[in-house]
One Martini backbone bead per residue (centre of mass of N, CA, C, O) as a GRO file, in nm:
protein
  324
    1MET     BB    1  -3.589   2.117  -1.441
    2THR     BB    2  -3.333   2.365  -1.414
    3LEU     BB    3  -3.013   2.369  -1.290
    4ASP     BB    4  -2.761   2.524  -1.181
    5GLU     BB    5  -2.410   2.492  -1.141
    6SER     BB    6  -2.424   2.517  -0.817
    7TYR     BB    7  -2.527   2.237  -0.837
    8LYS     BB    8  -2.460   1.925  -0.679
    9LYS     BB    9  -2.409   1.605  -0.748
   10ILE     BB   10  -2.474   1.319  -0.499
   11GLY     BB   11  -2.701   1.138  -0.654
   12SER     BB   12  -2.836   0.820  -0.795
   13GLY     BB   13  -3.113   0.656  -0.968
   14SER     BB   14  -3.386   0.516  -1.119
   15LEU     BB   15  -3.583   0.763  -0.997
   16SER     BB   16  -3.338   0.965  -0.906
   17THR     BB   17  -3.188   1.296  -0.832
   18VAL     BB   18  -2.927   1.451  -0.633
   19TYR     BB   19  -2.891   1.784  -0.493
   20ILE     BB   20  -2.654   2.053  -0.393
   21LYS     BB   21  -2.683   2.374  -0.200
   22ASP     BB   22  -2.537   2.393   0.054
   23ASP     BB   23  -2.836   2.320   0.253
   24LYS     BB   24  -2.971   2.247  -0.027
   25VAL     BB   25  -3.200   1.990  -0.120
   26ILE     BB   26  -3.257   1.815  -0.435
   27LYS     BB   27  -3.519   1.607  -0.570
   28LEU     BB   28  -3.528   1.443  -0.887
   29PHE     BB   29  -3.723   1.302  -1.105
   30ASN     BB   30  -3.680   1.115  -1.394
   31LYS     BB   31  -4.005   1.102  -1.389
   32SER     BB   32  -4.290   1.310  -1.489
   33ASP     BB   33  -4.566   1.141  -1.397
   34ILE     BB   34  -4.843   0.973  -1.287
   35ILE     BB   35  -4.699   0.822  -1.064
   36TRP     BB   36  -4.622   1.079  -0.892
   37ASN     BB   37  -4.905   1.214  -0.884
   38ASN     BB   38  -5.020   0.995  -0.688
   39TYR     BB   39  -4.812   1.125  -0.450
   40LYS     BB   40  -4.873   1.423  -0.399
   41GLU     BB   41  -5.063   1.414  -0.151
   42LYS     BB   42  -4.883   1.248   0.040
   43LEU     BB   43  -4.635   1.439   0.030
   44SER     BB   44  -4.782   1.691   0.125
   45GLU     BB   45  -4.838   1.585   0.413
   46LEU     BB   46  -4.526   1.548   0.491
   47THR     BB   47  -4.436   1.856   0.492
   48ASN     BB   48  -4.584   1.887   0.795
   49VAL     BB   49  -4.363   1.685   0.912
   50ASP     BB   50  -4.190   1.627   1.205
   51SER     BB   51  -3.868   1.451   1.242
   52ASP     BB   52  -3.590   1.276   1.403
   53ILE     BB   53  -3.574   1.031   1.165
   54PHE     BB   54  -3.750   1.137   0.935
   55VAL     BB   55  -3.703   1.252   0.594
   56PHE     BB   56  -3.892   1.502   0.471
   57PRO     BB   57  -4.046   1.698   0.281
   58LYS     BB   58  -4.064   2.064   0.243
   59LYS     BB   59  -4.094   2.087  -0.086
   60LEU     BB   60  -4.270   2.094  -0.366
   61LEU     BB   61  -4.218   2.024  -0.719
   62ILE     BB   62  -4.383   2.209  -0.974
   63GLU     BB   63  -4.463   2.122  -1.329
   64ASN     BB   64  -4.725   2.144  -1.508
   65ASP     BB   65  -4.877   1.990  -1.266
   66ASN     BB   66  -4.615   1.830  -1.196
   67LEU     BB   67  -4.431   1.606  -1.019
   68ILE     BB   68  -4.056   1.643  -0.992
   69GLY     BB   69  -4.014   1.699  -0.672
   70TYR     BB   70  -3.793   1.798  -0.385
   71GLU     BB   71  -3.735   1.943  -0.083
   72MET     BB   72  -3.471   1.897   0.171
   73GLU     BB   73  -3.296   1.804   0.425
   74TYR     BB   74  -2.977   1.822   0.542
   75ILE     BB   75  -2.759   1.537   0.599
   76SER     BB   76  -2.512   1.472   0.823
   77GLY     BB   77  -2.320   1.195   0.695
   78CYS     BB   78  -2.350   0.833   0.665
   79PRO     BB   79  -2.381   0.533   0.574
   80LEU     BB   80  -2.433   0.281   0.793
   81TYR     BB   81  -2.315   0.029   0.630
   82ASN     BB   82  -2.017   0.151   0.617
   83ILE     BB   83  -1.973   0.170   0.968
   84ILE     BB   84  -2.091  -0.054   1.162
   85LYS     BB   85  -1.825  -0.231   1.212
   86THR     BB   86  -1.680   0.020   1.381
   87LEU     BB   87  -1.879   0.011   1.592
   88SER     BB   88  -1.973  -0.013   1.887
   89PHE     BB   89  -2.195  -0.188   2.065
   90ASP     BB   90  -2.304   0.059   2.220
   91ASP     BB   91  -2.367   0.234   1.970
   92ILE     BB   92  -2.574   0.045   1.841
   93LYS     BB   93  -2.768   0.042   2.082
   94LEU     BB   94  -2.815   0.350   2.082
   95LEU     BB   95  -2.949   0.367   1.808
   96GLU     BB   96  -3.196   0.198   1.880
   97LYS     BB   97  -3.291   0.366   2.122
   98ASN     BB   98  -3.325   0.638   1.969
   99ALA     BB   99  -3.525   0.531   1.760
  100GLU     BB  100  -3.745   0.459   1.963
  101ILE     BB  101  -3.786   0.746   2.069
  102ASP     BB  102  -3.852   0.887   1.795
  103ILE     BB  103  -4.098   0.707   1.724
  104LYS     BB  104  -4.254   0.776   1.983
  105THR     BB  105  -4.279   1.082   1.918
  106ASP     BB  106  -4.455   0.998   1.647
  107PHE     BB  107  -4.715   0.852   1.742
  108ASN     BB  108  -4.952   1.086   1.650
  109LYS     BB  109  -4.868   1.110   1.323
  110ARG     BB  110  -4.927   0.849   1.146
  111ILE     BB  111  -4.676   0.694   1.048
  112LYS     BB  112  -4.597   0.515   0.739
  113SER     BB  113  -4.377   0.294   0.651
  114SER     BB  114  -4.173   0.246   0.343
  115ASP     BB  115  -3.912   0.119   0.189
  116MET     BB  116  -3.711   0.010   0.408
  117HIS     BB  117  -3.350   0.032   0.395
  118GLU     BB  118  -3.004   0.025   0.433
  119TYR     BB  119  -2.960   0.264   0.208
  120ASN     BB  120  -3.154   0.485   0.393
  121LEU     BB  121  -2.943   0.477   0.633
  122MET     BB  122  -2.823   0.715   0.848
  123TYR     BB  123  -2.533   0.854   1.020
  124ASP     BB  124  -2.542   1.044   1.320
  125GLU     BB  125  -2.272   1.113   1.499
  126GLN     BB  126  -2.334   1.354   1.688
  127ASN     BB  127  -2.628   1.206   1.793
  128LYS     BB  128  -2.654   0.899   1.766
  129LYS     BB  129  -2.825   0.857   1.485
  130ILE     BB  130  -3.099   0.785   1.283
  131ARG     BB  131  -3.157   0.850   0.933
  132VAL     BB  132  -3.432   0.860   0.702
  133LEU     BB  133  -3.445   0.824   0.372
  134ASP     BB  134  -3.650   0.798   0.118
  135THR     BB  135  -3.987   0.884   0.182
  136ASP     BB  136  -4.183   0.861  -0.072
  137PHE     BB  137  -4.371   0.597   0.050
  138PHE     BB  138  -4.481   0.741   0.263
  139GLU     BB  139  -4.748   0.793   0.519
  140ILE     BB  140  -5.062   0.900   0.625
  141ASP     BB  141  -5.237   0.677   0.857
  142LYS     BB  142  -5.577   0.665   0.994
  143ARG     BB  143  -5.654   0.348   0.999
  144ILE     BB  144  -5.417   0.307   1.193
  145GLU     BB  145  -5.299   0.250   1.483
  146PRO     BB  146  -5.043   0.396   1.654
  147ASP     BB  147  -4.923   0.134   1.790
  148VAL     BB  148  -4.889  -0.017   1.518
  149LEU     BB  149  -4.707   0.186   1.374
  150TYR     BB  150  -4.483   0.181   1.578
  151GLN     BB  151  -4.410  -0.122   1.540
  152MET     BB  152  -4.353  -0.106   1.235
  153ASN     BB  153  -4.122   0.108   1.244
  154LEU     BB  154  -3.939  -0.041   1.445
  155LEU     BB  155  -3.908  -0.302   1.280
  156GLY     BB  156  -3.764  -0.175   1.039
  157ILE     BB  157  -3.509  -0.095   1.193
  158ARG     BB  158  -3.433  -0.372   1.317
  159ARG     BB  159  -3.404  -0.532   1.055
  160ASN     BB  160  -3.173  -0.359   0.937
  161LEU     BB  161  -2.972  -0.397   1.163
  162LYS     BB  162  -2.964  -0.711   1.152
  163SER     BB  163  -2.872  -0.727   0.858
  164MET     BB  164  -2.599  -0.583   0.896
  165ILE     BB  165  -2.490  -0.773   1.112
  166GLY     BB  166  -2.544  -1.051   0.949
  167SER     BB  167  -2.357  -1.006   0.690
  168ILE     BB  168  -2.086  -1.135   0.816
  169PHE     BB  169  -2.200  -1.449   0.762
  170LEU     BB  170  -2.221  -1.507   0.450
  171LYS     BB  171  -1.887  -1.602   0.431
  172SER     BB  172  -1.918  -1.823   0.628
  173ILE     BB  173  -1.850  -2.168   0.755
  174GLY     BB  174  -2.019  -2.157   0.986
  175THR     BB  175  -2.255  -2.275   1.235
  176TYR     BB  176  -2.504  -2.046   1.329
  177SER     BB  177  -2.757  -1.948   1.585
  178PHE     BB  178  -2.855  -1.681   1.397
  179ASN     BB  179  -3.173  -1.515   1.387
  180GLN     BB  180  -3.259  -1.224   1.221
  181TYR     BB  181  -3.585  -1.304   1.168
  182ASP     BB  182  -3.647  -1.259   1.467
  183ASP     BB  183  -3.896  -1.040   1.593
  184ARG     BB  184  -3.857  -1.089   1.912
  185ILE     BB  185  -3.581  -0.951   1.864
  186SER     BB  186  -3.352  -0.730   1.897
  187ALA     BB  187  -3.059  -0.595   1.796
  188SER     BB  188  -2.925  -0.606   2.077
  189GLU     BB  189  -2.986  -0.907   2.134
  190TYR     BB  190  -2.847  -1.014   1.881
  191LEU     BB  191  -2.567  -0.904   1.953
  192ASP     BB  192  -2.533  -1.054   2.225
  193LEU     BB  193  -2.548  -1.338   2.109
  194ILE     BB  194  -2.305  -1.323   1.925
  195ASN     BB  195  -2.091  -1.230   2.129
  196SER     BB  196  -2.117  -1.467   2.327
  197GLU     BB  197  -2.062  -1.713   2.137
  198LEU     BB  198  -1.791  -1.607   2.000
  199SER     BB  199  -1.627  -1.567   2.256
  200LYS     BB  200  -1.624  -1.868   2.325
  201LYS     BB  201  -1.510  -1.984   2.059
  202PHE     BB  202  -1.242  -1.772   2.052
  203ASN     BB  203  -1.146  -1.670   2.329
  204LYS     BB  204  -1.266  -1.360   2.309
  205GLU     BB  205  -1.298  -1.019   2.297
  206PHE     BB  206  -1.542  -0.798   2.162
  207ASN     BB  207  -1.602  -0.457   2.020
  208ASP     BB  208  -1.671  -0.535   1.715
  209LEU     BB  209  -1.754  -0.644   1.394
  210TYR     BB  210  -1.472  -0.645   1.271
  211GLU     BB  211  -1.347  -0.855   1.464
  212ILE     BB  212  -1.539  -1.081   1.388
  213GLU     BB  213  -1.484  -1.087   1.084
  214SER     BB  214  -1.182  -1.157   1.107
  215CYS     BB  215  -1.224  -1.435   1.242
  216LEU     BB  216  -1.400  -1.559   1.017
  217LYS     BB  217  -1.188  -1.534   0.794
  218GLU     BB  218  -0.976  -1.711   0.928
  219GLU     BB  219  -1.153  -1.960   0.945
  220LYS     BB  220  -1.195  -1.990   0.641
  221ILE     BB  221  -0.902  -2.004   0.553
  222SER     BB  222  -0.823  -2.247   0.724
  223PHE     BB  223  -1.028  -2.437   0.597
  224GLU     BB  224  -0.943  -2.404   0.299
  225TYR     BB  225  -0.650  -2.487   0.344
  226PHE     BB  226  -0.703  -2.768   0.449
  227MET     BB  227  -0.866  -2.870   0.201
  228TYR     BB  228  -0.646  -2.813  -0.006
  229LYS     BB  229  -0.434  -3.005   0.116
  230GLN     BB  230  -0.605  -3.259   0.099
  231ASP     BB  231  -0.648  -3.257  -0.208
  232LEU     BB  232  -0.349  -3.259  -0.279
  233LYS     BB  233  -0.275  -3.528  -0.145
  234GLU     BB  234  -0.487  -3.709  -0.295
  235ASP     BB  235  -0.344  -3.636  -0.586
  236PHE     BB  236  -0.106  -3.791  -0.514
  237SER     BB  237   0.141  -3.974  -0.560
  238LEU     BB  238   0.367  -4.152  -0.398
  239ASN     BB  239   0.606  -3.969  -0.466
  240LYS     BB  240   0.467  -3.702  -0.390
  241LYS     BB  241   0.409  -3.768  -0.094
  242ILE     BB  242   0.697  -3.800  -0.005
  243ILE     BB  243   0.794  -3.519  -0.081
  244PHE     BB  244   0.588  -3.349   0.069
  245ASN     BB  245   0.649  -3.456   0.362
  246ILE     BB  246   0.951  -3.393   0.375
  247VAL     BB  247   0.962  -3.079   0.290
  248ASN     BB  248   0.757  -3.021   0.552
  249SER     BB  249   1.010  -3.087   0.725
  250LYS     BB  250   1.217  -2.909   0.927
  251LYS     BB  251   1.420  -3.146   1.010
  252LEU     BB  252   1.485  -3.259   0.698
  253MET     BB  253   1.517  -3.040   0.455
  254ASN     BB  254   1.840  -2.958   0.542
  255ARG     BB  255   1.943  -3.230   0.452
  256LYS     BB  256   2.143  -3.376   0.222
  257PHE     BB  257   2.019  -3.667   0.193
  258VAL     BB  258   1.736  -3.558   0.141
  259ASN     BB  259   1.789  -3.408  -0.120
  260LYS     BB  260   1.873  -3.659  -0.280
  261PHE     BB  261   1.618  -3.824  -0.239
  262VAL     BB  262   1.417  -3.621  -0.359
  263SER     BB  263   1.552  -3.593  -0.632
  264SER     BB  264   1.508  -3.888  -0.715
  265LYS     BB  265   1.199  -3.874  -0.701
  266ILE     BB  266   1.158  -3.650  -0.906
  267ASN     BB  267   1.301  -3.804  -1.147
  268LYS     BB  268   1.055  -4.023  -1.161
  269LEU     BB  269   0.907  -3.812  -1.293
  270ASN     BB  270   0.736  -3.687  -1.525
  271PRO     BB  271   0.710  -3.390  -1.684
  272GLU     BB  272   0.406  -3.348  -1.620
  273GLU     BB  273   0.427  -3.394  -1.313
  274LYS     BB  274   0.625  -3.168  -1.256
  275GLU     BB  275   0.443  -2.940  -1.353
  276ILE     BB  276   0.211  -2.993  -1.158
  277MET     BB  277   0.371  -2.958  -0.900
  278LEU     BB  278   0.456  -2.666  -0.950
  279ASP     BB  279   0.170  -2.550  -0.976
  280ASN     BB  280   0.079  -2.628  -0.690
  281ILE     BB  281   0.282  -2.451  -0.544
  282TYR     BB  282   0.190  -2.178  -0.663
  283LYS     BB  283  -0.097  -2.196  -0.553
  284ASP     BB  284  -0.013  -2.205  -0.259
  285LEU     BB  285   0.137  -1.934  -0.253
  286GLN     BB  286  -0.103  -1.763  -0.347
  287PHE     BB  287  -0.293  -1.832  -0.117
  288ILE     BB  288  -0.117  -1.711   0.107
  289SER     BB  289  -0.078  -1.419  -0.011
  290ASN     BB  290  -0.412  -1.370  -0.020
  291SER     BB  291  -0.438  -1.378   0.259
  292SER     BB  292  -0.519  -1.259   0.608
  293LEU     BB  293  -0.259  -1.292   0.710
  294SER     BB  294   0.004  -1.216   0.852
  295ASN     BB  295   0.322  -1.143   0.764
  296GLU     BB  296   0.448  -1.345   0.960
  297GLU     BB  297   0.277  -1.594   0.879
  298LYS     BB  298   0.349  -1.591   0.581
  299SER     BB  299   0.654  -1.621   0.613
  300GLU     BB  300   0.648  -1.899   0.751
  301LYS     BB  301   0.499  -2.052   0.522
  302LEU     BB  302   0.701  -1.980   0.289
  303LYS     BB  303   0.950  -2.121   0.411
  304GLU     BB  304   0.846  -2.416   0.371
  305TYR     BB  305   0.885  -2.380   0.040
  306GLN     BB  306   1.183  -2.324  -0.023
  307GLY     BB  307   1.292  -2.611  -0.020
  308TYR     BB  308   1.114  -2.718  -0.241
  309LEU     BB  309   1.209  -2.524  -0.468
  310ASN     BB  310   1.508  -2.599  -0.455
  311LEU     BB  311   1.471  -2.898  -0.530
  312ILE     BB  312   1.336  -2.850  -0.805
  313SER     BB  313   1.572  -2.680  -0.926
  314LEU     BB  314   1.769  -2.920  -0.954
  315VAL     BB  315   1.600  -3.049  -1.186
  316TYR     BB  316   1.542  -2.800  -1.377
  317ASN     BB  317   1.759  -2.577  -1.393
  318ASP     BB  318   1.546  -2.305  -1.343
  319THR     BB  319   1.540  -2.020  -1.180
  320LYS     BB  320   1.341  -1.838  -1.332
  321LYS     BB  321   1.096  -2.030  -1.304
  322ILE     BB  322   1.090  -2.064  -0.991
  323THR     BB  323   1.071  -1.721  -0.949
  324ARG     BB  324   0.798  -1.615  -1.096
   0.00000   0.00000   0.00000
């Protein structure tokens, strides 16, 4: 099927490409073969089903007796995983509540969800609802009781919500007792557990996941910075340790006799050691500059190293190299 130039491509994947014209959305399969023909009957059944949460085909597109795609409803919104961190906790809980209501409304329609994942959950901001796209592998299943299908569909939504919420801990260094895979608790209960425990840990109130993520990043940076400094100290020779500890003392580093003392210590290092020392300082500075600390905190930490760099410059006598 060839679409005219008025159709705009809005997305593509390994299986299909999606186009839009005004409010008309067309999804074309990348391959029109027997694989999709096997789903022709199932998708045809779904075209007759209205749902407030699942976005089903409205019209199948057939070419030479092969299923090549379908038309579907245009959904205004954005992928939920893109903005869930900025939503308030109450908004996330409302999403789950509304999803439960919508799935309950579909109770007798015998909808069986399949292949539901976080990338096909859209956020309908106007109605505070979740809309599920890419329902190609859903079906009407009359073999399973409606209450079982209801639980299956609701569980799919809850698992995806908990996965999105839990993703903020993937790069955290803390050990937290949050099990997103526990199907006994809802996404709202999971969120309350996280909020309660982390509020106590950080002694502050959180309003959204972004605030929690920021705290966890700071915790990780602080931990990595501490370990980095420990490794750096352990790698120092006695002379290096003396220099390191003196120049990081705000009370000592600005005194003239200290400058002379440190200079003499630096002079006792061989050229290779001096170079290693300087490289370590640059790594330290780069670590601070790339951290998520505030500009004020970065400035304070960088000031601690200015005396160090000035002292090394006395030995190297190479200002250009020191300020590279």
